[in-house]
Structures are given as structure tokens and as C-alpha cells.
C-alpha positions in Angstrom: 50.6 81.6 -39.7 47.3 80.3 -38.2 46.3 81.3 -34.6 46.6 77.6 -33.7 50.1 77.3 -34.9 51.1 80.5 -33.1 49.6 79.2 -29.9 51.6 75.9 -30.2 54.9 77.8 -30.8 54.2 80.2 -27.9 53.5 77.3 -25.6 56.6 75.4 -26.6 58.8 78.5 -26.3 57.4 79.1 -22.8 58.9 75.8 -21.5 62.1 76.4 -19.5 64.0 74.2 -17.0 63.1 76.6 -14.1 59.5 75.5 -14.4 60.4 72.1 -12.9 62.4 73.4 -9.9 64.3 70.4 -8.5 61.8 67.9 -9.9 64.1 66.0 -12.2 61.5 63.3 -13.0 59.1 65.8 -14.4 61.8 67.5 -16.4 62.9 64.2 -18.0 59.2 63.4 -18.8 58.9 66.7 -20.7 62.2 66.0 -22.4 61.0 62.6 -23.6 57.7 64.2 -24.8 59.7 66.8 -26.7 61.7 64.1 -28.5 58.5 62.3 -29.4 57.1 65.6 -30.8 60.1 66.2 -33.0 59.9 62.6 -34.3 56.3 63.2 -35.3 56.7 66.6 -37.0 59.8 65.8 -38.9 59.5 64.1 -42.3 61.5 60.9 -42.9 63.9 62.9 -45.1 64.4 65.5 -42.3 65.2 62.8 -39.8 67.7 61.2 -42.3 69.3 64.6 -42.9 69.8 65.0 -39.2 71.5 61.7 -38.6 73.7 61.8 -41.7 74.4 65.4 -42.4 73.8 67.5 -39.2 75.2 65.5 -36.4 78.7 64.9 -37.8 79.5 68.5 -38.5 78.0 69.9 -35.3 80.2 67.5 -33.3 83.2 68.5 -35.5 82.6 72.2 -34.7 82.3 71.4 -31.0 85.5 69.4 -31.0 87.4 72.0 -33.0 86.6 74.7 -30.4 87.7 72.3 -27.7 91.0 71.7 -29.5 91.8 75.4 -29.6 90.8 76.0 -26.0 88.0 78.4 -27.0 85.2 77.1 -24.7 87.6 77.0 -21.7 88.9 80.5 -22.4 85.4 82.0 -22.9 84.1 80.4 -19.7 87.2 81.4 -17.9 86.5 85.1 -18.3 82.9 84.7 -17.2 81.3 84.3 -20.7 79.5 87.3 -21.9 78.6 88.6 -25.4 81.6 88.6 -27.7 82.3 89.5 -31.3 83.7 86.8 -33.6 87.1 88.7 -33.7 87.3 88.6 -29.9 86.4 85.0 -29.8 89.0 84.1 -32.5 91.7 85.8 -30.4 90.8 83.6 -27.4 91.8 80.5 -29.4 95.2 78.9 -29.4 96.4 79.1 -32.1 94.3 82.1 -33.2 91.6 80.9 -35.6 90.9 82.6 -38.9 87.8 84.7 -38.1 85.9 83.6 -41.2 86.4 80.0 -40.3 85.2 80.6 -36.7 82.2 82.6 -38.0 81.1 79.7 -40.2 81.4 77.2 -37.3 79.6 79.6 -34.9 76.7 80.2 -37.4 76.2 76.4 -37.4 76.4 76.2 -33.6 74.0 79.0 -33.2 71.5 77.3 -35.4 71.7 74.3 -33.1 71.4 76.5 -30.0 74.9 75.7 -28.7 75.6 79.4 -28.7 73.2 82.4 -29.1 73.6 84.8 -32.0 72.9 88.3 -30.7 73.8 90.3 -33.8 75.9 90.1 -36.9 79.1 88.4 -35.9 78.2 88.6 -32.2 77.5 85.7 -29.9 77.0 84.9 -26.3 77.2 81.5 -24.5 74.3 79.2 -23.6 74.3 77.1 -20.4 75.6 74.2 -22.5 78.5 76.0 -24.1 79.4 77.6 -20.8 79.4 74.1 -19.2 81.8 72.8 -21.9 84.3 75.4 -20.7 83.8 74.7 -17.0 86.1 71.9 -16.0 84.0 71.0 -13.0 81.1 69.9 -15.1 83.1 67.3 -17.0 80.9 68.0 -20.1 84.1 68.7 -22.2 85.5 65.3 -21.0 82.4 63.6 -22.3 82.7 65.2 -25.7 86.4 64.3 -25.8 85.7 60.7 -24.9 83.4 60.5 -27.9 86.1 61.8 -30.2 88.6 59.4 -28.7 86.6 56.2 -28.8 82.8 56.2 -29.0 82.3 57.7 -32.5 85.0 55.7 -34.3 83.7 52.5 -32.8 80.1 53.3 -33.7 81.1 54.1 -37.3 82.9 50.8 -37.5 80.0 48.7 -36.0 78.1 47.9 -39.2 81.2 46.6 -41.0 82.1 44.6 -37.9 78.7 43.0 -37.5 78.8 42.0 -41.2 82.3 40.5 -40.6 81.0 38.2 -37.8 77.9 37.3 -39.9 75.5 39.4 -37.7 76.0 37.3 -34.6 75.7 39.0 -31.2 79.2 40.0 -30.1 80.4 38.4 -26.8 84.2 38.3 -27.1 85.9 40.7 -24.7 89.3 40.4 -26.4 88.4 40.4 -30.1 85.5 42.8 -30.8 84.3 45.9 -32.6 86.6 48.1 -30.6 89.7 46.1 -31.3 88.6 46.0 -34.9 88.4 49.9 -35.0 91.3 50.8 -32.7 94.5 51.7 -34.6 96.5 49.3 -32.4 93.9 46.6 -32.1 93.4 47.4 -28.4 90.3 46.7 -26.4 88.3 49.6 -24.9 90.0 49.4 -21.5 93.3 48.5 -23.1 93.2 51.9 -24.9 92.5 53.6 -21.7 95.5 52.0 -20.1 97.8 53.0 -23.0 96.5 56.6 -23.5 96.5 59.0 -20.6 94.3 61.4 -22.6 91.7 58.7 -23.3 91.8 57.7 -19.7 91.3 61.2 -18.4 88.4 61.9 -20.7 86.7 58.6 -19.9 87.1 59.1 -16.2 85.6 62.6 -16.4 82.8 61.4 -18.5 82.0 58.7 -15.9 82.1 61.3 -13.1 79.6 63.5 -14.9 77.3 60.6 -15.7 77.3 59.3 -12.2 76.7 62.7 -10.8 73.6 63.1 -13.0 72.0 59.9 -11.7 69.9 59.5 -8.6 72.1 58.6 -5.7 71.6 55.0 -4.8 71.0 55.9 -1.2 67.8 57.7 -2.3 66.6 54.6 -4.2 67.4 52.1 -1.4 67.3 53.1 2.3 70.7 52.1 3.7 69.5 52.8 7.2 68.0 49.4 7.4 71.5 47.9 6.7 73.1 50.0 9.4 70.5 48.9 12.0 71.7 45.3 11.8 75.4 45.9 10.9 78.2 44.6 13.0 81.2 46.9 12.6 83.6 45.7 15.3 87.1 44.6 14.5 87.2 46.7 11.3 84.5 44.8 9.6 83.3 46.8 6.5 79.9 48.3 6.1 79.9 48.9 2.4 82.5 47.9 -0.2 82.2 49.8 -3.5 83.5 47.4 -6.1 84.9 49.2 -9.2 83.8 52.4 -7.6 85.7 54.8 -9.8 86.7 58.0 -7.9 84.2 57.5 -5.0 81.0 59.3 -5.8 78.8 56.4 -4.8 80.6 55.5 -1.6 80.6 59.2 -0.6 76.8 59.1 -0.9 76.8 56.5 1.9 79.1 58.6 4.1 76.9 61.7 3.6 73.9 59.8 4.7 75.6 58.1 7.6 78.4 60.5 8.8 78.6 58.7 12.1 80.1 55.6 10.5 83.6 54.7 11.9 86.7 55.2 9.8 87.4 52.1 7.7 83.9 50.9 7.4 83.5 52.3 3.9 85.8 50.8 1.2 86.4 52.1 -2.3 88.0 49.7 -4.7 89.2 50.1 -8.3 92.4 49.8 -10.3 95.5 51.7 -9.2 95.3 54.4 -11.8 91.8 55.2 -10.7 92.5 55.1 -7.0 95.5 57.3 -7.4 93.2 60.2 -8.5 90.4 59.5 -6.0 90.0 62.3 -3.5 87.7 60.9 -0.8 87.0 61.6 2.9 89.6 60.2 5.3 86.9 57.9 6.7 86.8 56.1 3.3 89.5 53.5 2.7 90.6 53.6 -1.0 92.4 50.5 -2.2 93.6 49.0 -5.5 91.8 45.8 -6.4 91.2 43.8 -9.5 87.7 42.5 -9.3 88.6 39.4 -11.4 90.7 38.3 -8.4 89.3 37.0 -5.1 87.6 39.7 -3.0 89.9 40.5 -0.1 87.2 42.5 1.9 85.4 39.6 3.7 82.1 39.8 5.5 81.0 43.2 4.6 77.4 44.1 5.4 77.0 45.2 1.7 78.9 45.0 -1.6 78.0 47.6 -4.2 78.5 47.7 -7.9 77.4 50.7 -10.0 77.5 50.3 -13.8 80.1 47.6 -13.5 78.5 44.4 -14.7 77.1 46.0 -17.9 80.7 46.3 -19.1 81.1 42.5 -19.3 79.3 39.7 -21.1 77.8 37.0 -18.9 80.8 34.7 -18.6 83.1 37.5 -17.3 80.3 39.1 -15.2 79.7 35.7 -13.5 83.4 35.5 -12.6 83.2 38.9 -10.9 80.0 38.0 -9.1 81.4 34.7 -7.8 84.5 36.5 -6.4 82.1 38.8 -4.5 79.8 36.0 -3.4 82.7 34.1 -1.9 83.4 37.1 0.4 79.8 37.4 1.5 78.2 35.9 4.6 75.0 34.1 4.0 72.1 35.7 5.9 74.1 38.8 6.6 75.8 40.3 3.5 73.9 41.9 0.7 74.9 42.7 -2.8 73.5 45.8 -4.5 73.9 46.2 -8.2 72.9 49.6 -9.5 72.5 49.2 -13.3 70.1 49.5 -16.2 67.2 47.0 -16.1 65.7 47.0 -19.6 61.8 47.0 -19.5 60.0 44.4 -21.7 58.8 47.2 -23.9 59.3 50.9 -24.2 63.0 51.1 -23.3 64.1 54.8 -23.2 66.5 56.5 -25.6 69.1 56.6 -22.8 68.8 52.9 -22.0 68.8 51.6 -25.6 71.7 54.0 -26.5 73.7 52.6 -23.6 72.9 49.0 -24.6 74.2 49.3 -28.2 77.2 51.3 -27.1 78.1 48.5 -24.7 77.9 46.1 -27.7 80.0 48.5 -29.8 82.7 49.2 -27.3 82.9 46.1 -25.1 80.8 43.2 -26.6 78.6 43.6 -23.5 75.0 44.5 -23.0 72.3 45.9 -20.8 70.0 43.3 -19.3 66.3 42.7 -18.7 65.0 41.7 -15.3 64.9 38.1 -16.4 68.5 38.2 -17.6 69.7 39.8 -14.3 67.9 37.1 -12.3 69.5 34.4 -14.4 73.0 35.9 -14.2 72.9 36.4 -10.4 71.5 32.9 -9.9 74.3 31.4 -12.0 76.8 32.9 -9.5 75.0 31.5 -6.4 73.0 34.6 -5.6 69.3 35.3 -5.5 67.5 38.5 -6.2 65.5 39.9 -3.2 64.0 42.9 -4.9 64.4 45.4 -7.8 64.3 49.0 -6.6 63.6 51.4 -9.5 65.1 54.9 -9.5 62.7 57.8 -10.0 64.4 58.8 -13.2 63.5 55.4 -14.6 67.0 54.9 -15.9 68.5 52.3 -13.6 67.4 50.0 -10.7 69.1 49.0 -7.5 69.1 45.2 -7.6 69.1 43.8 -4.0 70.6 40.3 -3.8 72.0 37.9 -1.3 73.7 34.5 -1.1 71.4 31.8 -2.3 70.4 29.0 0.1 72.8 26.6 -1.5 75.3 29.1 -2.7 78.0 29.5 0.0 79.6 27.9 3.0 79.7 30.5 5.8 81.9 28.4 8.1 85.0 30.4 7.4 83.7 33.6 8.8 80.7 35.1 10.5 79.0 38.4 10.8 79.3 38.5 14.6 82.8 39.9 15.0 85.0 37.8 12.8 86.5 40.0 10.1 89.8 39.8 8.3 90.8 43.2 9.5 90.6 44.5 6.0 89.8 48.1 6.8 92.7 48.4 9.2 95.2 46.5 7.1 94.6 48.0 3.7 95.2 51.7 3.3 95.4 54.3 0.7 99.1 53.5 0.3 98.3 50.5 -1.7 97.5 52.4 -4.9 100.6 50.9 -6.6 99.2 47.4 -6.6 98.4 45.0 -9.5 96.9 45.9 -12.8 95.7 43.4 -15.3 98.5 41.9 -17.3 96.3 41.8 -20.4 94.3 44.6 -21.9 91.2 43.9 -19.8 91.6 46.9 -17.5 88.4 48.1 -15.9 86.9 50.9 -14.0 83.4 52.0 -12.9 82.1 51.5 -16.4 79.3 53.6 -17.9 
């Protein structure tokens, strides 16, 4: 091996997450560079081998160890170096040791676990996280097994079936074509508690990874001109899942009065949400009129990308009709595809939205057009430092809304006082178009 090659390997092996401290932006930049490096040094056949031969069996090994409870049991005792016999006895039912040895040799080659000797292994941060319920990593992998992988496998055949037109039908699409019962993505979540639990956990993990929206947009400027008398809301989190985003607002503004922060989602989501008592959690179908009138801000995180334009416009119009022109703001926290150079994360999400929901990620021009069609105008795009999403600040367009029914100065519908956590048994969609905080 040449001295130059030795130096390159040494430099690469010296890179560890600790080098970046809390600088997530720099870590992601190095990660992107590492991906580019791998794409350059691999031959075309090696890349094909990875996609067609490596990825399926690595995921199968991961899922098998999930199914027998091995990751959870290993993490539960604090990890540590174990023999293959010890690991096999942690599984339920007990796995054949030779079978587990073969799977673990594969996982060690892919740095999922670390091989410390013949038939001896210890966990990596990744494998340890799979077994840690709080990380929701295992839920993400399970969600892939439940829905993502089968839909992706079916996508080429489905696109051929519809003559390679862009999918836009929310009721008859690639997911219904691949689902054993012909259900939509959200319909499957409603029917299967296991799918629902895995998807919700996956969304919690994904949302936690992202930059809090209150660090992208300074909500202090909203509070300075907010009128919170008579129970008027400050922020309504539409389709807010279990409340991570609305909790960011409370953490930044702990002085907010009870009831000024509202979390909305379907009953099955709200029933699992564990939020501060100052946050009002209510069941609401966002394809129905928005009951929380005159809020200073309405917020949607990864909601609109779940729906093609026609459905997204309906949701936006319902929100706009509750807004006060010149006072209310709408904040959409979602991917904004750049004209060129979209990242792996952004493009992966875009095609998954097509595969699962007949939806898409949008460019800045597409976002502007969609919001305009609903009587809203974009004020500014606020990019997050991770360069994954943007906070889109919008307000009612000049000709978009008659504000005579209510005003910011004190006239509220008493929403925060009249709608409590007890409403979690409200309406769900009668069809299969259930929805939550999306991706």
C-alpha cells in the first residue's frame, strides 16, 4: 500500500462525530462529502451490487433481530460484549446460533455491530439505539417493513400501469396497488395499530432530528404584537402529531397563558399526546373548517407535502378562512426543493411521497403558486441551517379574506377555553384519508 493511500485511510478513520461537537451543520456537510466520496471510488458494478444485493439482506437481518426482540434485550441489559451463544439466548424464541452467527457476520461487515473476536460482538451506537425505545429508531425500521419497502418495490410496475404519468390520485395510487387490502397509506394506519404505532414513532424521531422551527424563525416578534385576551390562541399547530413542535414554542415562551397554544390532529394521535397542561390538545380533521379563529399564527410541519395540490389547497383554504388579515400568520415548515443540487434526504422524501401518497415535495415556485391559489401570499422563506426544510411565512393576500367576522383586538371564539383535551373522541374521516403530521 502506498504512503498516499495509507494517509488517506488514516485521515478518514480519524473522523468521528465528537469532532463536530454540537455543530450539526458541519457534521451533515461531512456526511454529504463522505457519500460523494463513496460514489466516486465505487465502480458502477459495485454500486449496482449495493442496491440490488446488499441492501435487501442487511435490512432483512435488522428486521429479523427486531422480530425476536434481540436489540431490545441487548440494550436492556446495558449492551456490552457478548458471545453469539449469549446473544441467541436473548432472542424469543431462541435463535439457532449458526443462523444468528451468519446474520451478525453480515451486520458486522456493515458496521451495525462490532466483531471483537471469533463469535464475539459488541453493540455500536446504532444497534444500541435500535434497542432503545426512546430513540424510535426501531419504529422507523418497522415502518419501512410495514409500508415503505413494499410500496417502493411496487412503484416501477405501478408507473408502467399508469403509462408513466405523475401520480396525483390520493384514493387510487401506488400504495393502494401494493397494499393487500387496497388501502391508502393513511387507511392502512387506521386499520393496523402496529403500522400506526411504528409510523408515529418514526415521525417523532424524524421531527426530533430536525432544527426546531423556533430556531429558524424568531417567534418573539409574533408575541410582541399578539393579543391573547378572551382565550385567543397564539399558535395553532395543525396536524401537529404528538406535540413536539408546539412544545418548542412553549419552551421558548414559558410565560404564555394556558390555552394560547393549541395542538390539533386526529383523535387516535391526540389520545397518545403527552403535552404540558398549558397546551390545549384537540381532535380536528383539517379538511373541515378550522374552529380556532383569529390565532396569531397557524403552523404546519410536514403536513402539506402529504397531499397533491388539490387537497393541499382545500386544507389551506380552511386555514385561511380562520385567519385575520393583517394579524394572523401561516407558517409552513416543509421541504423547499432547490432548482439544482437537491440533497439525498430531500429527493428521497420526494419520491417516497409519490410512492406512498401520490404527493410531492415542492420548489419555491410551486409553494408560491399553491399558497396563492388559496388566497395567501408568501412573505419570506426562512431556510433551516441543516438545509433540509424551510419555514415559509405567509399571510392572507390583499384580496383573499373578509375580516369583518372577527378581529384581532379581542374578539375570539373562545376556542382555547371551550375545547379541551376531553375531545379526543371526536370525528375521524369516514373514508380512508386519515392523516397525521406526515413525514
